[in-house]
C-alpha positions as CSV (number, residue, x, y, z in Angstrom):
1,X,112.1,94.6,84.3
2,X,115.6,93.5,85.1
3,X,117.5,94.7,82.1
4,X,118.7,98.3,81.9
5,X,116.8,100.6,79.6
6,X,117.5,101.5,76.9
7,X,119.7,98.6,75.8
8,X,123.0,99.3,73.9
9,X,121.6,98.1,70.6
10,X,118.7,99.6,68.6
11,X,115.2,99.2,69.8
12,X,112.7,98.3,67.1
13,X,109.0,99.2,66.8
14,X,106.9,97.6,69.6
15,X,104.1,95.5,67.9
16,X,101.9,92.9,69.7
17,X,104.1,93.1,72.8
18,X,107.3,92.3,70.9
19,X,110.2,94.5,69.7
20,X,110.7,94.0,66.0
21,X,114.3,93.4,65.1
22,X,116.4,96.3,63.8
23,X,117.4,94.3,60.6
24,X,117.8,96.8,57.8
25,X,115.5,99.5,59.2
26,X,116.8,103.0,59.4
27,X,118.1,103.9,62.8
28,X,118.0,107.2,64.7
29,X,120.2,108.3,67.6
30,X,118.5,109.9,70.6
31,X,120.8,112.5,72.2
32,X,120.8,114.5,75.4
33,X,120.1,118.2,74.5
34,X,122.3,119.3,77.4
35,X,125.5,118.2,75.7
36,X,124.7,116.1,72.7
37,X,125.7,112.8,74.3
38,X,124.0,109.6,73.2
39,X,121.0,108.3,75.1
40,X,120.0,105.4,72.9
41,X,119.2,104.2,69.3
42,X,115.8,103.5,67.8
43,X,115.0,101.5,64.7
44,X,112.5,103.5,62.8
45,X,109.2,101.9,61.8
46,X,108.6,101.3,58.1
47,X,105.2,101.7,56.4
48,X,105.0,97.9,56.5
49,X,105.5,98.1,60.3
50,X,102.7,100.6,60.5
51,X,100.5,98.2,58.6
52,X,101.4,95.4,60.9
53,X,100.8,97.5,64.0
54,X,97.4,98.6,62.8
55,X,96.4,95.1,61.9
56,X,97.6,93.8,65.3
57,X,95.5,96.5,67.0
58,X,92.4,95.7,64.9
59,X,92.7,91.9,65.7
60,X,93.1,92.6,69.4
61,X,90.2,95.1,69.7
62,X,87.2,92.8,69.8
63,X,88.6,90.6,72.5
64,X,89.8,93.7,74.5
65,X,86.3,95.1,74.3
66,X,84.8,91.8,75.3
67,X,86.7,91.4,78.6
68,X,84.7,94.4,80.0
69,X,85.5,97.6,81.7
70,X,86.2,96.0,85.1
71,X,89.0,93.8,83.8
72,X,90.4,96.6,81.6
73,X,90.5,98.8,84.7
74,X,92.3,96.1,86.7
75,X,95.0,95.9,84.1
76,X,95.4,99.7,84.0
77,X,95.8,99.8,87.8
78,X,98.4,97.0,87.6
79,X,100.2,99.0,84.9
80,X,100.2,102.0,87.2
81,X,101.9,100.0,89.9
82,X,104.5,98.7,87.5
83,X,105.2,102.2,86.1
84,X,105.4,103.7,89.6
85,X,108.1,101.1,90.4
86,X,110.1,102.4,87.5
87,X,109.7,106.0,88.5
88,X,113.3,107.0,88.8
89,X,114.3,105.1,85.7
90,X,111.7,106.7,83.6
91,X,112.3,110.2,85.1
92,X,116.0,110.1,84.3
93,X,115.2,108.9,80.8
94,X,112.8,111.8,80.3
95,X,115.5,114.3,81.4
96,X,118.1,112.8,79.2
97,X,115.8,112.6,76.2
98,X,114.3,116.2,76.3
99,X,116.3,118.1,78.9
100,X,113.9,119.1,81.7
101,X,115.3,119.2,85.2
102,X,115.0,115.9,87.1
103,X,112.6,117.3,89.7
104,X,110.1,118.1,87.0
105,X,110.7,114.7,85.3
106,X,109.8,113.0,88.6
107,X,106.6,115.0,88.9
108,X,105.8,114.2,85.3
109,X,106.2,110.5,85.9
110,X,103.9,110.8,88.9
111,X,101.4,112.4,86.6
112,X,101.7,109.6,84.1
113,X,101.0,107.1,86.8
114,X,98.1,109.2,88.1
115,X,96.6,109.2,84.5
116,X,96.5,105.4,84.5
117,X,94.9,105.3,88.0
118,X,92.4,108.0,87.3
119,X,91.0,106.7,84.1
120,X,90.9,103.1,85.4
121,X,88.0,104.2,87.6
122,X,85.8,104.8,84.5
123,X,86.0,101.0,83.8
124,X,83.2,100.7,86.4
125,X,81.4,103.9,86.1
126,X,80.8,104.6,82.4
127,X,77.1,104.2,81.5
128,X,74.5,105.1,78.9
129,X,70.9,105.7,79.6
130,X,67.4,104.5,78.8
131,X,64.7,107.0,77.6
132,X,61.8,107.3,79.9
133,X,58.1,107.9,79.2
134,X,57.8,105.7,76.1
135,X,54.6,103.8,75.2
136,X,54.3,100.3,76.7
137,X,56.2,97.7,74.7
138,X,58.9,100.1,73.4
139,X,62.5,100.7,74.6
140,X,65.1,103.3,73.5
141,X,68.6,102.9,74.9
142,X,71.8,104.9,74.4
143,X,75.0,102.9,74.7
144,X,78.6,104.1,74.6
145,X,80.7,101.8,72.4
146,X,84.5,101.9,71.6
147,X,85.5,103.5,68.4
148,X,88.0,100.8,67.5
149,X,91.7,101.5,66.7
150,X,93.0,104.8,67.9
151,X,96.1,106.4,66.4
152,X,97.9,108.6,69.0
153,X,100.6,111.1,68.0
154,X,102.5,112.6,70.9
155,X,105.0,115.4,71.4
156,X,108.4,115.6,73.0
157,X,107.7,118.1,75.8
158,X,105.9,115.7,78.1
159,X,106.9,112.3,76.8
160,X,105.5,110.4,79.7
161,X,102.4,112.2,80.9
162,X,101.0,113.0,77.5
163,X,101.4,109.4,76.4
164,X,99.5,107.9,79.4
165,X,96.9,110.7,79.1
166,X,96.0,109.3,75.7
167,X,96.5,105.6,76.4
168,X,94.4,105.4,79.6
169,X,91.1,106.9,78.4
170,X,91.2,105.2,75.0
171,X,92.0,101.7,76.4
172,X,89.6,101.8,79.4
173,X,86.8,102.5,76.9
174,X,87.6,99.3,74.9
175,X,89.7,100.7,72.1
176,X,93.2,99.6,71.1
177,X,96.0,101.9,70.1
178,X,98.9,102.5,67.8
179,X,101.2,105.2,69.2
180,X,103.7,107.3,67.2
181,X,105.8,109.2,69.7
182,X,108.0,112.2,68.9
183,X,111.2,111.3,67.1
184,X,113.0,113.3,69.8
185,X,111.7,111.2,72.7
186,X,110.7,107.7,71.5
187,X,112.5,105.9,74.3
188,X,110.1,107.1,77.0
189,X,107.1,105.8,75.0
190,X,108.8,102.4,74.4
191,X,109.6,102.0,78.1
192,X,105.9,102.8,79.0
193,X,104.6,100.3,76.4
194,X,107.0,97.7,77.7
195,X,105.9,98.2,81.2
196,X,102.2,97.9,80.3
197,X,102.9,94.7,78.5
198,X,104.8,93.4,81.5
199,X,101.7,94.2,83.6
200,X,99.6,91.9,81.5
201,X,98.2,94.1,78.6
202,X,97.3,91.6,75.8
203,X,99.3,91.7,72.6
204,X,98.2,94.2,70.1
205,X,96.3,96.4,72.5
206,X,99.1,99.0,72.6
207,X,101.7,99.3,69.8
208,X,104.5,101.8,69.3
209,X,105.9,102.9,65.9
210,X,108.7,105.4,66.2
211,X,109.8,107.3,63.2
212,X,109.2,110.6,61.3
213,X,105.7,111.8,61.2
214,X,105.9,112.9,57.6
215,X,106.5,109.3,56.5
216,X,104.4,107.4,59.0
217,X,101.5,109.8,59.5
218,X,99.7,109.1,56.2
219,X,100.2,105.4,56.6
220,X,98.5,105.6,60.0
221,X,95.7,107.9,59.2
222,X,94.8,106.3,55.9
223,X,94.8,102.7,57.2
224,X,91.2,101.4,57.1
225,X,91.3,100.4,60.7
226,X,92.0,103.9,61.9
227,X,88.8,105.2,63.6
228,X,90.2,108.1,65.6
229,X,93.4,110.1,65.8
230,X,94.5,112.0,68.8
231,X,97.3,114.5,68.5
232,X,99.1,116.9,70.9
233,X,101.2,119.3,68.9
234,X,101.4,122.5,67.0
235,X,98.4,124.1,65.3
236,X,100.1,123.5,61.9
237,X,100.4,119.8,62.8
238,X,96.8,119.7,63.7
239,X,95.7,121.2,60.4
240,X,97.8,118.6,58.5
241,X,96.2,115.8,60.5
242,X,92.7,117.2,59.6
243,X,93.7,117.3,56.0
244,X,94.8,113.7,56.0
245,X,91.9,112.5,58.1
246,X,89.3,114.2,55.9
247,X,89.0,111.6,53.1
248,X,87.9,108.9,55.5
249,X,86.1,111.2,57.9
250,X,88.3,110.0,60.8
251,X,87.5,111.6,64.1
252,X,90.2,114.0,65.2
253,X,91.0,115.0,68.8
254,X,93.5,117.8,68.8
255,X,95.3,119.6,71.5
256,X,97.2,122.3,69.7
257,X,99.1,125.6,70.3
258,X,98.5,128.2,72.9
259,X,99.4,131.8,73.8
260,X,98.1,131.9,77.3
261,X,97.4,135.4,78.6
262,X,98.0,136.4,82.3
263,X,95.9,139.3,83.6
264,X,97.3,141.0,86.7
265,X,95.2,143.7,88.4
266,X,96.6,146.3,90.6
267,X,94.8,144.8,93.6
268,X,96.5,141.4,93.2
269,X,98.9,139.9,95.7
270,X,102.0,140.9,93.7
271,X,104.5,138.8,95.5
272,X,102.4,135.7,94.9
273,X,101.5,136.6,91.4
274,X,105.1,137.2,90.4
275,X,106.2,133.8,91.9
276,X,103.3,132.0,90.2
277,X,103.8,133.6,86.9
278,X,107.5,132.9,86.9
279,X,106.8,129.2,87.4
280,X,104.0,129.2,84.8
281,X,106.4,130.7,82.2
282,X,109.7,128.9,82.9
283,X,108.8,125.4,84.0
284,X,109.9,122.9,81.5
285,X,112.1,125.7,80.0
286,X,108.9,127.3,78.8
287,X,108.0,124.4,76.6
288,X,104.4,123.9,77.6
289,X,101.2,124.7,75.7
290,X,99.6,126.1,78.9
291,X,102.7,128.2,79.7
292,X,102.1,131.9,80.6
293,X,102.9,133.3,77.2
294,X,102.0,137.0,77.6
295,X,101.5,139.0,80.8
296,X,99.1,142.0,80.8
297,X,99.8,144.1,83.9
298,X,97.9,147.1,85.0
299,X,100.0,150.2,84.2
300,X,99.9,151.6,87.7
301,X,101.9,148.6,89.1
302,X,103.9,147.6,86.0
303,X,107.3,148.9,87.2
304,X,107.0,147.2,90.6
305,X,105.8,144.0,89.0
306,X,108.6,143.9,86.5
307,X,111.1,144.4,89.3
308,X,109.7,141.5,91.3
309,X,109.6,139.2,88.3
310,X,113.1,140.1,87.2
311,X,114.5,139.5,90.6
312,X,113.0,136.0,90.7
313,X,114.1,135.2,87.1
314,X,117.7,136.3,87.7
315,X,117.9,133.9,90.6
316,X,117.1,130.9,88.5
317,X,119.9,128.5,87.7
318,X,120.4,127.2,84.2
319,X,122.1,123.9,83.6
320,X,121.9,120.2,82.7
321,X,118.7,118.6,84.0
322,X,120.5,115.9,85.9
323,X,122.7,118.4,87.8
324,X,121.6,119.3,91.4
325,X,120.3,122.8,92.1
326,X,119.3,123.5,88.5
327,X,115.9,125.2,87.9
328,X,115.9,125.3,84.1
329,X,117.3,122.7,81.7
330,X,118.1,123.0,78.0
331,X,115.5,123.3,75.3
332,X,114.8,120.0,73.5
333,X,117.2,120.7,70.7
334,X,119.8,123.2,69.5
335,X,117.5,123.9,66.6
336,X,114.8,125.0,69.0
337,X,117.3,127.2,70.9
338,X,118.3,129.0,67.7
339,X,114.6,129.5,66.8
340,X,114.0,131.2,70.2
341,X,117.0,133.4,69.7
342,X,115.7,134.5,66.4
343,X,112.3,135.2,67.9
344,X,113.7,137.4,70.6
345,X,115.9,139.3,68.1
346,X,112.9,139.9,65.8
347,X,110.8,141.1,68.8
348,X,113.6,143.5,69.9
349,X,113.9,144.8,66.3
350,X,110.2,145.7,66.5
351,X,110.4,147.6,69.8
352,X,110.6,145.1,72.7
353,X,113.1,145.9,75.4
354,X,115.1,143.0,77.0
355,X,115.1,143.4,80.8
356,X,117.1,140.2,81.5
357,X,118.4,137.3,79.4
358,X,118.0,137.5,75.7
359,X,121.4,136.0,74.6
360,X,122.5,132.5,74.0
361,X,125.0,131.5,76.8
362,X,128.7,131.6,75.9
363,X,130.0,129.7,79.0
364,X,131.6,126.5,77.8
365,X,129.4,124.3,79.9
366,X,126.3,125.7,78.4
367,X,127.3,126.7,74.9
368,X,127.6,123.1,73.7
369,X,124.0,122.4,74.7
370,X,120.6,123.7,73.7
371,X,120.4,126.3,76.5
372,X,118.6,129.6,76.4
373,X,118.4,131.8,79.5
374,X,115.2,132.8,81.2
375,X,114.3,136.1,79.5
376,X,111.9,139.0,80.3
377,X,110.9,141.6,77.8
378,X,108.7,144.7,78.1
379,X,107.7,147.9,76.3
380,X,106.1,145.9,73.4
381,X,102.7,146.2,71.8
382,X,100.1,143.6,71.0
383,X,101.2,143.0,67.4
384,X,104.9,142.4,68.3
385,X,105.5,138.7,67.4
386,X,106.7,138.0,70.9
387,X,103.2,139.0,72.1
388,X,101.3,137.5,69.2
389,X,102.9,134.2,68.3
390,X,103.5,131.1,70.4
391,X,107.1,131.2,71.7
392,X,107.9,127.7,72.9
393,X,110.7,128.7,75.2
394,X,111.7,130.7,78.3
395,X,110.6,134.2,77.2
396,X,108.1,136.3,79.1
397,X,106.6,139.4,77.4
398,X,105.1,141.9,79.8
399,X,102.6,144.4,78.5
400,X,100.5,147.0,80.3
401,X,96.8,147.9,80.3
402,X,94.7,150.7,81.9
403,X,91.2,149.1,82.4
404,X,90.1,145.6,83.2
405,X,87.7,145.2,80.4
406,X,90.4,146.4,78.0
407,X,92.7,143.6,79.3
408,X,90.0,141.0,78.7
409,X,89.4,142.2,75.2
410,X,93.1,142.2,74.3
411,X,93.6,138.8,75.8
412,X,90.8,137.4,73.6
413,X,92.3,139.0,70.5
414,X,94.2,135.8,69.6
415,X,93.8,132.9,67.3
416,X,94.6,130.6,70.3
417,X,92.3,129.8,73.1
418,X,93.7,127.1,75.4
419,X,94.7,128.4,78.9
420,X,94.5,131.8,80.7
421,X,95.4,133.2,84.1
422,X,93.9,135.9,86.3
423,X,95.3,137.6,89.4
424,X,93.0,139.8,91.4
425,X,91.6,139.8,95.0
426,X,88.2,141.1,93.9
427,X,85.6,138.4,93.4
428,X,83.4,140.4,91.0
429,X,86.4,141.3,88.9
430,X,87.6,137.7,88.9
431,X,84.2,136.5,87.8
432,X,84.1,139.1,85.1
433,X,87.3,137.7,83.7
434,X,86.3,134.1,84.0
435,X,83.1,134.8,82.0
436,X,84.8,137.0,79.5
437,X,87.9,135.1,78.7
438,X,87.2,132.8,75.7
439,X,89.6,130.1,76.7
440,X,89.2,126.4,77.4
441,X,90.5,126.9,81.0
442,X,91.1,129.8,83.3
443,X,93.2,129.8,86.5
444,X,92.4,132.4,89.1
445,X,95.1,133.3,91.6
446,X,96.9,130.1,90.8
447,X,98.6,128.3,87.9
448,X,98.7,124.8,86.5
449,X,99.4,122.1,85.6
450,X,95.9,121.0,84.6
451,X,94.2,118.1,86.5
452,X,92.6,115.1,84.9
453,X,89.5,116.1,86.9
454,X,89.2,119.1,84.6
455,X,88.4,119.1,80.9
456,X,91.6,120.2,79.1
457,X,90.4,121.6,75.8
458,X,91.0,124.6,73.6
459,X,88.9,127.1,71.8
460,X,89.6,128.5,68.3
461,X,92.9,127.2,66.8
462,X,93.9,125.5,70.0
463,X,92.1,122.3,69.3
464,X,89.2,120.0,69.0
465,X,87.9,117.7,71.8
466,X,89.7,117.5,75.1
467,X,91.2,115.4,77.8
468,X,90.2,114.7,81.4
469,X,86.9,114.0,83.2
470,X,84.2,111.7,81.8
471,X,84.0,113.9,78.7
472,X,87.6,113.1,77.9
473,X,86.8,109.4,78.0
474,X,83.7,109.8,75.9
475,X,85.7,111.6,73.2
476,X,87.1,108.1,72.5
477,X,83.7,106.5,72.4
478,X,80.7,106.6,70.0
479,X,77.1,106.8,71.2
480,X,74.8,104.3,69.7
481,X,70.9,104.5,70.0
482,X,69.0,101.2,70.2
483,X,65.3,101.0,69.4
484,X,63.4,97.9,70.5
485,X,59.7,97.0,69.9
486,X,58.9,94.1,72.2
487,X,55.1,94.3,71.9
488,X,53.1,91.3,70.6
489,X,51.6,91.5,68.1
490,X,53.7,94.3,66.5
491,X,51.8,97.1,65.0
492,X,52.4,100.6,63.5
493,X,50.3,103.3,61.9
494,X,52.7,104.5,59.2
495,X,53.6,101.6,56.8
496,X,52.8,101.7,53.1
497,X,50.3,101.5,51.5
498,X,48.7,104.3,53.7
499,X,45.1,103.5,52.6
500,X,45.3,100.3,54.7
């Protein structure tokens, strides 16, 4: 694309490869959380726009299915090439929209491109099966078919990678999509959709309707063309999607909240564990569902471990994501910063001790933005809200345990079950934790991010379905069984009346 993105005027909803005019639609300003400066303006979709997008997707789906997996894969690969060519443009847009440091935004865009490339391979490899051992003249086949129109609802914390992680598996399987991005980060989604259209994606296959979920969500989920909804968001948002999807029995794929435990045994490589855990907690300013949310450290090494972690955390530089040398950018909004500050104050009031951080910055360069310092707290118990509830920000609670089995049991005592981490050099102990931790994924002596070659799924209140691998593609498909009797003449022993 030759024109700068975003343009100075409002960008309307993207339907059938065309931006709808702003006209009298409500507009929303997208601002940089580092300083409140404007990034762009979006014209919010109306309920009528949602209807138009769903109808465009429904019209496009049969032809998209008919071109076959090989051609769909070719288009996704071409889209990956076009998106890679806009890497720097999209990375800077991600940083300006939600605040993460530019280094992380570039890595996220690389992941977004990888999603398109990875899932394209399934255009050639997806297959059903034929049942063996049947009587002569009979066939039973199982075939994977697209579900139809998929509604995708995406969050602000990974506005490029999460979008393509939903687009790619849904589209390669023959579905079409209507995407509602976060109101905080709609521009990244629109740039991606524009790039896919430029790569040759047919009109109606991917449509984007920016706007508030409270208004657009019911119109999307209750539309008769909606076959599936995929959401990445909070558990509360997932419950609301389930409620709205229930009357039409719409399939729900939900990646929800997390409170990832980290278990550190006294035999672990403490220098490595400290470095890894600091990254796993503070990358993306702690705004990740797989972030290390609570660290359980064996009591015998707790003081040494806290010292190592604190030393690393105090060396991190806080600042605007586009500035050089910055490790942690702002939270996505001032509202989020204030919520984290209240969470920490409440945790301290209930016994937690702040080791470092814990106060909203007062320096002029930071005070005007949504900044919160990387924070470490200790001396808290399991029912402290900092140890129990998801804290979507740069706060690391450190608790202690005496025995390994105790640590596993305490880690499992959570309503969440998405990610978990283990640090030990004993193979038997590691295997005990891997088998015992009731989480969708466990990292041993390493941290994330997750790979598309793994199935990213949560237990308990962390979600339904998952993403990655062939299983993540099949979540967007439906399995059909086909029975054929090709004998001649046809006969059967069970038709009425039975006396014949």
